[in-house]
PyMOL Python script that loads the backbone (N, CA, C, O; Angstrom):
from pymol import cmd

cmd.read_pdbstr("""\
ATOM      1  N   UNK A   1      -5.837 -20.109  -3.520  1.00  0.00           N
ATOM      2  CA  UNK A   1      -6.320 -18.714  -3.723  1.00  0.00           C
ATOM      3  C   UNK A   1      -7.727 -18.748  -3.953  1.00  0.00           C
ATOM      4  O   UNK A   1      -8.218 -19.631  -4.656  1.00  0.00           O
ATOM      5  N   UNK A   2      -8.489 -17.762  -3.361  1.00  0.00           N
ATOM      6  CA  UNK A   2      -9.971 -17.698  -3.551  1.00  0.00           C
ATOM      7  C   UNK A   2     -10.303 -17.288  -4.949  1.00  0.00           C
ATOM      8  O   UNK A   2      -9.444 -16.777  -5.667  1.00  0.00           O
ATOM      9  N   UNK A   3     -11.469 -17.489  -5.335  1.00  0.00           N
ATOM     10  CA  UNK A   3     -11.986 -17.135  -6.698  1.00  0.00           C
ATOM     11  C   UNK A   3     -12.132 -15.626  -6.785  1.00  0.00           C
ATOM     12  O   UNK A   3     -12.596 -14.983  -5.844  1.00  0.00           O
ATOM     13  N   UNK A   4     -11.731 -15.062  -7.928  1.00  0.00           N
ATOM     14  CA  UNK A   4     -11.826 -13.645  -8.185  1.00  0.00           C
ATOM     15  C   UNK A   4     -12.313 -13.493  -9.590  1.00  0.00           C
ATOM     16  O   UNK A   4     -11.841 -14.170 -10.503  1.00  0.00           O
ATOM     17  N   UNK A   5     -13.275 -12.586  -9.770  1.00  0.00           N
ATOM     18  CA  UNK A   5     -13.820 -12.374 -11.103  1.00  0.00           C
ATOM     19  C   UNK A   5     -12.802 -11.512 -11.872  1.00  0.00           C
ATOM     20  O   UNK A   5     -12.228 -10.578 -11.313  1.00  0.00           O
ATOM     21  N   UNK A   6     -12.577 -11.846 -13.205  1.00  0.00           N
ATOM     22  CA  UNK A   6     -11.641 -11.140 -14.059  1.00  0.00           C
ATOM     23  C   UNK A   6     -12.021  -9.658 -14.117  1.00  0.00           C
ATOM     24  O   UNK A   6     -11.144  -8.793 -14.111  1.00  0.00           O
ATOM     25  N   UNK A   7     -13.295  -9.370 -14.172  1.00  0.00           N
ATOM     26  CA  UNK A   7     -13.706  -7.920 -14.271  1.00  0.00           C
ATOM     27  C   UNK A   7     -13.199  -7.107 -13.106  1.00  0.00           C
ATOM     28  O   UNK A   7     -13.042  -5.889 -13.201  1.00  0.00           O
ATOM     29  N   UNK A   8     -12.944  -7.792 -11.997  1.00  0.00           N
ATOM     30  CA  UNK A   8     -12.444  -7.037 -10.824  1.00  0.00           C
ATOM     31  C   UNK A   8     -10.981  -6.790 -10.842  1.00  0.00           C
ATOM     32  O   UNK A   8     -10.469  -6.034 -10.016  1.00  0.00           O
ATOM     33  N   UNK A   9     -10.234  -7.452 -11.829  1.00  0.00           N
ATOM     34  CA  UNK A   9      -8.787  -7.365 -11.923  1.00  0.00           C
ATOM     35  C   UNK A   9      -8.407  -6.282 -12.882  1.00  0.00           C
ATOM     36  O   UNK A   9      -7.369  -5.660 -12.661  1.00  0.00           O
ATOM     37  N   UNK A  10      -9.115  -6.003 -13.885  1.00  0.00           N
ATOM     38  CA  UNK A  10      -8.768  -4.990 -14.911  1.00  0.00           C
ATOM     39  C   UNK A  10      -8.446  -3.650 -14.309  1.00  0.00           C
ATOM     40  O   UNK A  10      -9.258  -3.088 -13.574  1.00  0.00           O
ATOM     41  N   UNK A  11      -7.314  -3.143 -14.597  1.00  0.00           N
ATOM     42  CA  UNK A  11      -6.936  -1.817 -14.134  1.00  0.00           C
ATOM     43  C   UNK A  11      -6.319  -1.876 -12.707  1.00  0.00           C
ATOM     44  O   UNK A  11      -5.994  -0.835 -12.135  1.00  0.00           O
ATOM     45  N   UNK A  12      -6.166  -3.035 -12.165  1.00  0.00           N
ATOM     46  CA  UNK A  12      -5.664  -3.159 -10.749  1.00  0.00           C
ATOM     47  C   UNK A  12      -4.150  -2.813 -10.808  1.00  0.00           C
ATOM     48  O   UNK A  12      -3.441  -3.164 -11.751  1.00  0.00           O
ATOM     49  N   UNK A  13      -3.722  -2.137  -9.796  1.00  0.00           N
ATOM     50  CA  UNK A  13      -2.231  -1.759  -9.659  1.00  0.00           C
ATOM     51  C   UNK A  13      -1.454  -3.098  -9.314  1.00  0.00           C
ATOM     52  O   UNK A  13      -1.933  -3.960  -8.578  1.00  0.00           O
ATOM     53  N   UNK A  14      -0.299  -3.182  -9.872  1.00  0.00           N
ATOM     54  CA  UNK A  14       0.604  -4.345  -9.695  1.00  0.00           C
ATOM     55  C   UNK A  14       1.913  -3.896  -9.064  1.00  0.00           C
ATOM     56  O   UNK A  14       2.595  -2.986  -9.537  1.00  0.00           O
ATOM     57  N   UNK A  15       2.231  -4.596  -7.950  1.00  0.00           N
ATOM     58  CA  UNK A  15       3.478  -4.236  -7.160  1.00  0.00           C
ATOM     59  C   UNK A  15       4.263  -5.565  -7.082  1.00  0.00           C
ATOM     60  O   UNK A  15       3.747  -6.682  -7.053  1.00  0.00           O
ATOM     61  N   UNK A  16       5.524  -5.297  -7.053  1.00  0.00           N
ATOM     62  CA  UNK A  16       6.533  -6.440  -6.794  1.00  0.00           C
ATOM     63  C   UNK A  16       6.488  -6.774  -5.374  1.00  0.00           C
ATOM     64  O   UNK A  16       5.981  -5.998  -4.564  1.00  0.00           O
ATOM     65  N   UNK A  17       7.020  -7.949  -5.018  1.00  0.00           N
ATOM     66  CA  UNK A  17       7.111  -8.380  -3.588  1.00  0.00           C
ATOM     67  C   UNK A  17       8.100  -7.493  -2.842  1.00  0.00           C
ATOM     68  O   UNK A  17       8.090  -7.469  -1.611  1.00  0.00           O
ATOM     69  N   UNK A  18       8.962  -6.757  -3.567  1.00  0.00           N
ATOM     70  CA  UNK A  18       9.897  -5.848  -2.991  1.00  0.00           C
ATOM     71  C   UNK A  18       9.354  -4.442  -2.737  1.00  0.00           C
ATOM     72  O   UNK A  18      10.063  -3.561  -2.251  1.00  0.00           O
ATOM     73  N   UNK A  19       7.973  -4.242  -3.107  1.00  0.00           N
ATOM     74  CA  UNK A  19       7.352  -2.974  -2.901  1.00  0.00           C
ATOM     75  C   UNK A  19       7.384  -2.088  -4.071  1.00  0.00           C
ATOM     76  O   UNK A  19       6.737  -1.041  -4.066  1.00  0.00           O
ATOM     77  N   UNK A  20       8.126  -2.463  -5.110  1.00  0.00           N
ATOM     78  CA  UNK A  20       8.203  -1.618  -6.399  1.00  0.00           C
ATOM     79  C   UNK A  20       6.838  -1.594  -7.141  1.00  0.00           C
ATOM     80  O   UNK A  20       6.228  -2.638  -7.369  1.00  0.00           O
ATOM     81  N   UNK A  21       6.393  -0.411  -7.500  1.00  0.00           N
ATOM     82  CA  UNK A  21       5.173  -0.297  -8.309  1.00  0.00           C
ATOM     83  C   UNK A  21       5.490  -0.692  -9.761  1.00  0.00           C
ATOM     84  O   UNK A  21       6.271  -0.005 -10.421  1.00  0.00           O
ATOM     85  N   UNK A  22       4.941  -1.711 -10.237  1.00  0.00           N
ATOM     86  CA  UNK A  22       5.261  -2.176 -11.619  1.00  0.00           C
ATOM     87  C   UNK A  22       4.356  -1.518 -12.713  1.00  0.00           C
ATOM     88  O   UNK A  22       4.794  -1.217 -13.823  1.00  0.00           O
ATOM     89  N   UNK A  23       3.072  -1.319 -12.323  1.00  0.00           N
ATOM     90  CA  UNK A  23       2.152  -0.733 -13.356  1.00  0.00           C
ATOM     91  C   UNK A  23       0.725  -1.200 -13.074  1.00  0.00           C
ATOM     92  O   UNK A  23       0.339  -1.553 -11.960  1.00  0.00           O
ATOM     93  N   UNK A  24       0.006  -1.174 -14.131  1.00  0.00           N
ATOM     94  CA  UNK A  24      -1.440  -1.501 -14.016  1.00  0.00           C
ATOM     95  C   UNK A  24      -1.745  -2.770 -14.859  1.00  0.00           C
ATOM     96  O   UNK A  24      -1.188  -2.916 -15.947  1.00  0.00           O
ATOM     97  N   UNK A  25      -2.579  -3.647 -14.399  1.00  0.00           N
ATOM     98  CA  UNK A  25      -2.931  -4.846 -15.115  1.00  0.00           C
ATOM     99  C   UNK A  25      -3.745  -4.448 -16.324  1.00  0.00           C
ATOM    100  O   UNK A  25      -4.781  -3.797 -16.189  1.00  0.00           O
ATOM    101  N   UNK A  26      -3.286  -4.833 -17.515  1.00  0.00           N
ATOM    102  CA  UNK A  26      -3.939  -4.606 -18.812  1.00  0.00           C
ATOM    103  C   UNK A  26      -4.921  -5.728 -19.183  1.00  0.00           C
ATOM    104  O   UNK A  26      -6.092  -5.537 -19.513  1.00  0.00           O
ATOM    105  N   UNK A  27      -4.304  -6.932 -19.089  1.00  0.00           N
ATOM    106  CA  UNK A  27      -5.035  -8.136 -19.514  1.00  0.00           C
ATOM    107  C   UNK A  27      -4.388  -9.370 -19.009  1.00  0.00           C
ATOM    108  O   UNK A  27      -3.324  -9.307 -18.393  1.00  0.00           O
ATOM    109  N   UNK A  28      -5.006 -10.511 -19.253  1.00  0.00           N
ATOM    110  CA  UNK A  28      -4.353 -11.783 -18.880  1.00  0.00           C
ATOM    111  C   UNK A  28      -4.483 -12.758 -20.112  1.00  0.00           C
ATOM    112  O   UNK A  28      -5.534 -12.852 -20.747  1.00  0.00           O
ATOM    113  N   UNK A  29      -3.407 -13.440 -20.392  1.00  0.00           N
ATOM    114  CA  UNK A  29      -3.320 -14.349 -21.575  1.00  0.00           C
ATOM    115  C   UNK A  29      -3.704 -15.760 -21.042  1.00  0.00           C
ATOM    116  O   UNK A  29      -3.471 -16.068 -19.873  1.00  0.00           O
ATOM    117  N   UNK A  30      -4.276 -16.581 -21.894  1.00  0.00           N
ATOM    118  CA  UNK A  30      -4.763 -17.932 -21.626  1.00  0.00           C
ATOM    119  C   UNK A  30      -4.353 -18.902 -22.711  1.00  0.00           C
ATOM    120  O   UNK A  30      -4.408 -18.541 -23.887  1.00  0.00           O
ATOM    121  N   UNK A  31      -3.939 -20.129 -22.376  1.00  0.00           N
ATOM    122  CA  UNK A  31      -3.682 -21.134 -23.312  1.00  0.00           C
ATOM    123  C   UNK A  31      -5.052 -21.713 -23.786  1.00  0.00           C
ATOM    124  O   UNK A  31      -5.775 -22.306 -22.985  1.00  0.00           O
ATOM    125  N   UNK A  32      -5.385 -21.548 -25.020  1.00  0.00           N
ATOM    126  CA  UNK A  32      -6.712 -21.992 -25.478  1.00  0.00           C
ATOM    127  C   UNK A  32      -6.930 -23.442 -25.371  1.00  0.00           C
ATOM    128  O   UNK A  32      -8.048 -23.877 -25.096  1.00  0.00           O
ATOM    129  N   UNK A  33      -5.906 -24.228 -25.575  1.00  0.00           N
ATOM    130  CA  UNK A  33      -6.040 -25.703 -25.501  1.00  0.00           C
ATOM    131  C   UNK A  33      -6.334 -26.226 -24.143  1.00  0.00           C
ATOM    132  O   UNK A  33      -7.254 -27.026 -23.976  1.00  0.00           O
ATOM    133  N   UNK A  34      -5.542 -25.779 -23.103  1.00  0.00           N
ATOM    134  CA  UNK A  34      -5.666 -26.235 -21.814  1.00  0.00           C
ATOM    135  C   UNK A  34      -6.613 -25.378 -20.911  1.00  0.00           C
ATOM    136  O   UNK A  34      -7.065 -25.844 -19.865  1.00  0.00           O
ATOM    137  N   UNK A  35      -6.887 -24.178 -21.320  1.00  0.00           N
ATOM    138  CA  UNK A  35      -7.612 -23.221 -20.539  1.00  0.00           C
ATOM    139  C   UNK A  35      -6.863 -22.625 -19.349  1.00  0.00           C
ATOM    140  O   UNK A  35      -7.441 -21.923 -18.519  1.00  0.00           O
ATOM    141  N   UNK A  36      -5.558 -22.920 -19.284  1.00  0.00           N
ATOM    142  CA  UNK A  36      -4.693 -22.380 -18.227  1.00  0.00           C
ATOM    143  C   UNK A  36      -4.347 -20.965 -18.438  1.00  0.00           C
ATOM    144  O   UNK A  36      -3.966 -20.583 -19.545  1.00  0.00           O
ATOM    145  N   UNK A  37      -4.460 -20.157 -17.423  1.00  0.00           N
ATOM    146  CA  UNK A  37      -3.960 -18.795 -17.410  1.00  0.00           C
ATOM    147  C   UNK A  37      -2.395 -18.773 -17.617  1.00  0.00           C
ATOM    148  O   UNK A  37      -1.705 -19.564 -16.974  1.00  0.00           O
ATOM    149  N   UNK A  38      -1.851 -17.926 -18.458  1.00  0.00           N
ATOM    150  CA  UNK A  38      -0.431 -17.915 -18.686  1.00  0.00           C
ATOM    151  C   UNK A  38       0.298 -16.774 -18.187  1.00  0.00           C
ATOM    152  O   UNK A  38       1.154 -16.946 -17.319  1.00  0.00           O
ATOM    153  N   UNK A  39       0.015 -15.486 -18.703  1.00  0.00           N
ATOM    154  CA  UNK A  39       0.747 -14.337 -18.315  1.00  0.00           C
ATOM    155  C   UNK A  39      -0.224 -13.186 -17.976  1.00  0.00           C
ATOM    156  O   UNK A  39      -1.317 -13.064 -18.530  1.00  0.00           O
ATOM    157  N   UNK A  40       0.234 -12.378 -17.060  1.00  0.00           N
ATOM    158  CA  UNK A  40      -0.405 -11.061 -16.856  1.00  0.00           C
ATOM    159  C   UNK A  40       0.238 -10.091 -17.790  1.00  0.00           C
ATOM    160  O   UNK A  40       1.461 -10.100 -17.922  1.00  0.00           O
ATOM    161  N   UNK A  41      -0.527  -9.244 -18.453  1.00  0.00           N
ATOM    162  CA  UNK A  41      -0.006  -8.260 -19.352  1.00  0.00           C
ATOM    163  C   UNK A  41      -0.190  -6.880 -18.482  1.00  0.00           C
ATOM    164  O   UNK A  41      -1.288  -6.475 -18.101  1.00  0.00           O
ATOM    165  N   UNK A  42       0.961  -6.275 -18.248  1.00  0.00           N
ATOM    166  CA  UNK A  42       1.013  -5.055 -17.385  1.00  0.00           C
ATOM    167  C   UNK A  42       1.507  -3.849 -18.126  1.00  0.00           C
ATOM    168  O   UNK A  42       2.573  -3.831 -18.741  1.00  0.00           O
ATOM    169  N   UNK A  43       0.677  -2.849 -18.034  1.00  0.00           N
ATOM    170  CA  UNK A  43       1.153  -1.545 -18.631  1.00  0.00           C
ATOM    171  C   UNK A  43       2.142  -0.973 -17.514  1.00  0.00           C
ATOM    172  O   UNK A  43       1.745  -0.665 -16.390  1.00  0.00           O
ATOM    173  N   UNK A  44       3.479  -0.860 -17.937  1.00  0.00           N
ATOM    174  CA  UNK A  44       4.466  -0.561 -16.930  1.00  0.00           C
ATOM    175  C   UNK A  44       4.311   0.949 -16.422  1.00  0.00           C
ATOM    176  O   UNK A  44       3.846   1.838 -17.136  1.00  0.00           O
ATOM    177  N   UNK A  45       4.726   1.126 -15.190  1.00  0.00           N
ATOM    178  CA  UNK A  45       4.856   2.449 -14.672  1.00  0.00           C
ATOM    179  C   UNK A  45       6.005   3.181 -15.447  1.00  0.00           C
ATOM    180  O   UNK A  45       7.000   2.556 -15.813  1.00  0.00           O
ATOM    181  N   UNK A  46       5.856   4.431 -15.672  1.00  0.00           N
ATOM    182  CA  UNK A  46       6.835   5.157 -16.502  1.00  0.00           C
ATOM    183  C   UNK A  46       8.193   5.233 -15.896  1.00  0.00           C
ATOM    184  O   UNK A  46       9.172   5.336 -16.635  1.00  0.00           O
ATOM    185  N   UNK A  47       8.325   5.187 -14.542  1.00  0.00           N
ATOM    186  CA  UNK A  47       9.631   5.269 -13.885  1.00  0.00           C
ATOM    187  C   UNK A  47      10.234   3.932 -13.709  1.00  0.00           C
ATOM    188  O   UNK A  47      11.319   3.826 -13.138  1.00  0.00           O
ATOM    189  N   UNK A  48       9.528   2.796 -14.214  1.00  0.00           N
ATOM    190  CA  UNK A  48      10.054   1.524 -13.982  1.00  0.00           C
ATOM    191  C   UNK A  48      11.309   1.240 -14.807  1.00  0.00           C
ATOM    192  O   UNK A  48      11.339   1.483 -16.013  1.00  0.00           O
ATOM    193  N   UNK A  49      12.340   0.726 -14.144  1.00  0.00           N
ATOM    194  CA  UNK A  49      13.537   0.350 -14.931  1.00  0.00           C
ATOM    195  C   UNK A  49      13.484  -1.079 -15.359  1.00  0.00           C
ATOM    196  O   UNK A  49      12.407  -1.582 -15.679  1.00  0.00           O
ATOM    197  N   UNK A  50      14.553  -1.725 -15.379  1.00  0.00           N
ATOM    198  CA  UNK A  50      14.741  -3.179 -15.790  1.00  0.00           C
ATOM    199  C   UNK A  50      13.890  -4.062 -14.852  1.00  0.00           C
ATOM    200  O   UNK A  50      14.040  -4.017 -13.631  1.00  0.00           O
ATOM    201  N   UNK A  51      13.006  -4.853 -15.449  1.00  0.00           N
ATOM    202  CA  UNK A  51      12.159  -5.726 -14.611  1.00  0.00           C
ATOM    203  C   UNK A  51      12.546  -7.218 -14.760  1.00  0.00           C
ATOM    204  O   UNK A  51      12.191  -8.050 -13.925  1.00  0.00           O
ATOM    205  N   UNK A  52      13.266  -7.522 -15.823  1.00  0.00           N
ATOM    206  CA  UNK A  52      13.641  -8.940 -16.089  1.00  0.00           C
ATOM    207  C   UNK A  52      12.479  -9.712 -16.632  1.00  0.00           C
ATOM    208  O   UNK A  52      12.583 -10.929 -16.786  1.00  0.00           O
ATOM    209  N   UNK A  53      11.368  -9.065 -16.933  1.00  0.00           N
ATOM    210  CA  UNK A  53      10.249  -9.716 -17.565  1.00  0.00           C
ATOM    211  C   UNK A  53      10.204  -9.483 -19.096  1.00  0.00           C
ATOM    212  O   UNK A  53      10.635  -8.448 -19.605  1.00  0.00           O
ATOM    213  N   UNK A  54       9.692 -10.442 -19.761  1.00  0.00           N
ATOM    214  CA  UNK A  54       9.559 -10.179 -21.279  1.00  0.00           C
ATOM    215  C   UNK A  54       8.565  -8.971 -21.478  1.00  0.00           C
ATOM    216  O   UNK A  54       7.611  -8.736 -20.737  1.00  0.00           O
ATOM    217  N   UNK A  55       8.920  -8.252 -22.568  1.00  0.00           N
ATOM    218  CA  UNK A  55       8.205  -7.070 -22.997  1.00  0.00           C
ATOM    219  C   UNK A  55       7.674  -7.290 -24.415  1.00  0.00           C
ATOM    220  O   UNK A  55       8.450  -7.733 -25.262  1.00  0.00           O
ATOM    221  N   UNK A  56       6.387  -7.006 -24.736  1.00  0.00           N
ATOM    222  CA  UNK A  56       5.876  -7.171 -26.072  1.00  0.00           C
ATOM    223  C   UNK A  56       6.067  -5.889 -26.858  1.00  0.00           C
ATOM    224  O   UNK A  56       6.575  -4.898 -26.335  1.00  0.00           O
ATOM    225  N   UNK A  57       5.655  -5.914 -28.130  1.00  0.00           N
ATOM    226  CA  UNK A  57       5.841  -4.735 -29.095  1.00  0.00           C
ATOM    227  C   UNK A  57       5.146  -3.510 -28.591  1.00  0.00           C
ATOM    228  O   UNK A  57       5.542  -2.402 -28.952  1.00  0.00           O
ATOM    229  N   UNK A  58       4.122  -3.648 -27.769  1.00  0.00           N
ATOM    230  CA  UNK A  58       3.406  -2.569 -27.191  1.00  0.00           C
ATOM    231  C   UNK A  58       4.038  -1.953 -25.927  1.00  0.00           C
ATOM    232  O   UNK A  58       3.607  -0.919 -25.415  1.00  0.00           O
ATOM    233  N   UNK A  59       5.091  -2.656 -25.456  1.00  0.00           N
ATOM    234  CA  UNK A  59       5.769  -2.190 -24.262  1.00  0.00           C
ATOM    235  C   UNK A  59       5.145  -2.843 -22.966  1.00  0.00           C
ATOM    236  O   UNK A  59       5.533  -2.483 -21.854  1.00  0.00           O
ATOM    237  N   UNK A  60       4.264  -3.718 -23.111  1.00  0.00           N
ATOM    238  CA  UNK A  60       3.638  -4.370 -21.930  1.00  0.00           C
ATOM    239  C   UNK A  60       4.517  -5.436 -21.361  1.00  0.00           C
ATOM    240  O   UNK A  60       5.178  -6.144 -22.121  1.00  0.00           O
ATOM    241  N   UNK A  61       4.560  -5.587 -20.072  1.00  0.00           N
ATOM    242  CA  UNK A  61       5.291  -6.631 -19.405  1.00  0.00           C
ATOM    243  C   UNK A  61       4.499  -7.926 -19.457  1.00  0.00           C
ATOM    244  O   UNK A  61       3.282  -7.929 -19.274  1.00  0.00           O
ATOM    245  N   UNK A  62       5.182  -9.000 -19.702  1.00  0.00           N
ATOM    246  CA  UNK A  62       4.521 -10.357 -19.648  1.00  0.00           C
ATOM    247  C   UNK A  62       5.019 -11.004 -18.374  1.00  0.00           C
ATOM    248  O   UNK A  62       6.186 -11.389 -18.304  1.00  0.00           O
ATOM    249  N   UNK A  63       4.145 -11.140 -17.332  1.00  0.00           N
ATOM    250  CA  UNK A  63       4.564 -11.707 -16.019  1.00  0.00           C
ATOM    251  C   UNK A  63       3.811 -13.060 -15.883  1.00  0.00           C
ATOM    252  O   UNK A  63       2.580 -13.062 -15.920  1.00  0.00           O
ATOM    253  N   UNK A  64       4.515 -14.208 -15.725  1.00  0.00           N
ATOM    254  CA  UNK A  64       3.877 -15.438 -15.549  1.00  0.00           C
ATOM    255  C   UNK A  64       2.844 -15.397 -14.435  1.00  0.00           C
ATOM    256  O   UNK A  64       3.109 -14.825 -13.378  1.00  0.00           O
ATOM    257  N   UNK A  65       1.689 -15.980 -14.643  1.00  0.00           N
ATOM    258  CA  UNK A  65       0.622 -16.031 -13.611  1.00  0.00           C
ATOM    259  C   UNK A  65       1.091 -16.662 -12.322  1.00  0.00           C
ATOM    260  O   UNK A  65       0.629 -16.277 -11.248  1.00  0.00           O
ATOM    261  N   UNK A  66       2.012 -17.639 -12.399  1.00  0.00           N
ATOM    262  CA  UNK A  66       2.549 -18.406 -11.287  1.00  0.00           C
ATOM    263  C   UNK A  66       3.259 -17.486 -10.230  1.00  0.00           C
ATOM    264  O   UNK A  66       3.463 -17.853  -9.073  1.00  0.00           O
ATOM    265  N   UNK A  67       3.597 -16.323 -10.702  1.00  0.00           N
ATOM    266  CA  UNK A  67       4.269 -15.330  -9.801  1.00  0.00           C
ATOM    267  C   UNK A  67       3.404 -14.552  -8.894  1.00  0.00           C
ATOM    268  O   UNK A  67       3.890 -13.864  -7.996  1.00  0.00           O
ATOM    269  N   UNK A  68       2.061 -14.648  -9.117  1.00  0.00           N
ATOM    270  CA  UNK A  68       1.111 -13.864  -8.304  1.00  0.00           C
ATOM    271  C   UNK A  68       1.193 -14.483  -6.908  1.00  0.00           C
ATOM    272  O   UNK A  68       1.061 -15.692  -6.719  1.00  0.00           O
ATOM    273  N   UNK A  69       1.434 -13.529  -5.874  1.00  0.00           N
ATOM    274  CA  UNK A  69       1.497 -13.960  -4.535  1.00  0.00           C
ATOM    275  C   UNK A  69       0.230 -13.581  -3.749  1.00  0.00           C
ATOM    276  O   UNK A  69      -0.154 -14.279  -2.811  1.00  0.00           O
ATOM    277  N   UNK A  70      -0.388 -12.513  -4.124  1.00  0.00           N
ATOM    278  CA  UNK A  70      -1.592 -11.967  -3.419  1.00  0.00           C
ATOM    279  C   UNK A  70      -2.380 -11.058  -4.357  1.00  0.00           C
ATOM    280  O   UNK A  70      -1.831 -10.398  -5.238  1.00  0.00           O
ATOM    281  N   UNK A  71      -3.705 -11.054  -4.124  1.00  0.00           N
ATOM    282  CA  UNK A  71      -4.539 -10.051  -4.854  1.00  0.00           C
ATOM    283  C   UNK A  71      -5.518  -9.460  -3.795  1.00  0.00           C
ATOM    284  O   UNK A  71      -6.437 -10.116  -3.303  1.00  0.00           O
ATOM    285  N   UNK A  72      -5.249  -8.208  -3.501  1.00  0.00           N
ATOM    286  CA  UNK A  72      -6.161  -7.456  -2.607  1.00  0.00           C
ATOM    287  C   UNK A  72      -6.390  -6.140  -3.239  1.00  0.00           C
ATOM    288  O   UNK A  72      -6.986  -6.047  -4.313  1.00  0.00           O
ATOM    289  N   UNK A  73      -5.897  -5.049  -2.548  1.00  0.00           N
ATOM    290  CA  UNK A  73      -5.993  -3.746  -3.168  1.00  0.00           C
ATOM    291  C   UNK A  73      -5.140  -3.640  -4.392  1.00  0.00           C
ATOM    292  O   UNK A  73      -5.474  -3.000  -5.390  1.00  0.00           O
ATOM    293  N   UNK A  74      -3.989  -4.320  -4.259  1.00  0.00           N
ATOM    294  CA  UNK A  74      -3.024  -4.428  -5.377  1.00  0.00           C
ATOM    295  C   UNK A  74      -2.759  -5.928  -5.705  1.00  0.00           C
ATOM    296  O   UNK A  74      -3.070  -6.797  -4.890  1.00  0.00           O
ATOM    297  N   UNK A  75      -2.227  -6.204  -6.810  1.00  0.00           N
ATOM    298  CA  UNK A  75      -1.652  -7.526  -7.128  1.00  0.00           C
ATOM    299  C   UNK A  75      -0.310  -7.521  -6.696  1.00  0.00           C
ATOM    300  O   UNK A  75       0.379  -6.552  -7.016  1.00  0.00           O
ATOM    301  N   UNK A  76       0.216  -8.487  -5.984  1.00  0.00           N
ATOM    302  CA  UNK A  76       1.539  -8.634  -5.577  1.00  0.00           C
ATOM    303  C   UNK A  76       2.194  -9.752  -6.372  1.00  0.00           C
ATOM    304  O   UNK A  76       1.675 -10.868  -6.361  1.00  0.00           O
ATOM    305  N   UNK A  77       3.293  -9.517  -7.054  1.00  0.00           N
ATOM    306  CA  UNK A  77       3.938 -10.571  -7.757  1.00  0.00           C
ATOM    307  C   UNK A  77       5.409 -10.757  -7.241  1.00  0.00           C
ATOM    308  O   UNK A  77       6.056  -9.808  -6.797  1.00  0.00           O
ATOM    309  N   UNK A  78       5.872 -11.968  -7.322  1.00  0.00           N
ATOM    310  CA  UNK A  78       7.268 -12.270  -6.914  1.00  0.00           C
ATOM    311  C   UNK A  78       8.176 -11.659  -8.008  1.00  0.00           C
ATOM    312  O   UNK A  78       7.940 -11.803  -9.208  1.00  0.00           O
ATOM    313  N   UNK A  79       9.252 -10.951  -7.506  1.00  0.00           N
ATOM    314  CA  UNK A  79      10.169 -10.385  -8.469  1.00  0.00           C
ATOM    315  C   UNK A  79      11.441 -11.121  -8.563  1.00  0.00           C
ATOM    316  O   UNK A  79      12.314 -10.746  -9.346  1.00  0.00           O
TER     317      UNK A  79
END
""", "prot")
cmd.dss("prot")
cmd.show_as("cartoon", "prot")
cmd.util.cbc("prot")
cmd.orient("prot")
């Protein structure tokens, strides 16, 4: 995957590989010891049903970074 600046990802729409709109990227978590990116934090779309992803206390989806398939106009993640 080509390099992308984090500032260009904030607020980007996130879609599933099945075409479902999941929401907007809120933030990305990182493992401090290894520097490895861990999860995308996504503000879910209001009409989104069960996603099978972990949800935090604020209602944000935690999607493993390894599920990212493409980043263009939208981020596409494997569902």
